N, C-alpha and C positions, 0 to 999 in steps of 0.2 A: 435493480432496486436501490441500490448506493448510488448510482449514477442520477436517479432521480432528487434526490436532495442537495445536487450540485445547482449551480447559477446556470441559468439555460448559454451562455456564451462558452462556457467552460465544459458544459455536456456535450455541444455541439463540436465542440473544439476532439473532446475526448473520443466521440464517433472514429473520428479516423486514425486512431492513436492503438500501439497493441500494447496489451499490459501484459506485462514479464515480471519475473521473479530474479532477485539479487541473491548474492551472501546476507545469511543471515533472516531480518522480519523486513527487507528490501522489496518494494513494489518498485518497477521501473516502466517506464512509459516511453515507447520504443516510436520514437516520430520519422517520418520519411521525408515531410517538408519542413522546413527550415522556419517557416513565418509560425506553425505549430509549435514547435519545439520550442520557443521562444517563448511563446504566449504561455504554455502548461508551466514552464519552468518559474516564472515569477513567483516571488517569494510568497505573494498572495493567492497565487492559484494552487503552490505547493501547500500553504498554511490552510486553504480549503480541502482538497482533497483530503490531507491530514486528519484533521477534526471530522469531515464526514465517515472516514472511516472508522473513528473511534470510538463516534456514536454506534457505527452498527454492530462492530465486533467486541468494544471496550477493550483493543489494544491499540498500542502507537506501534504506527507502522512507520518508516524511512522514505519516502519518497523520492525518486530522480527522475530527469527527463533527458534521454538521451538522442543524439540525431543519426539516422543508421539513415548511408547516402544513397545506397545501395539496395536493392532485394536481398541480395545477399549477406550482406551487415545485420540488416534486421534477422536472417535465418541464424542468426546466431542467437537470437533472444527468442525462448518458448513462449506459446502466446499462452497463458494460462488461461484462456476460456475454450479454446481447445483438450486441456487436460481439464478441465474440471467435468468429475464425475469417472473418471478412468483412473485416478491418481486417488490415494488415498490422502485425504490431508489430515495434519496433527497441527494442533492448535500448542505451542506450547508458551507456558507462562515465563 
């Protein structure tokens, strides 16, 4: 639902990106392609992602795009799409 509110080019790029969590209230977008990371990490794209998330959950979230050059590096970051429904989510004000 959140993805549908983003611009088409960002939505397409994010399909290849693994969402993960960082410390605190941080969304980490794990990219395995340097071009995807460069595109997503642009200030304009990060601002769009933050704006859409804020509109959806009424919370501010920090967003960071990282490049994982290998699958081993990418495995360090848990994929939150696989955790949803298995781990209780707690929203903190």
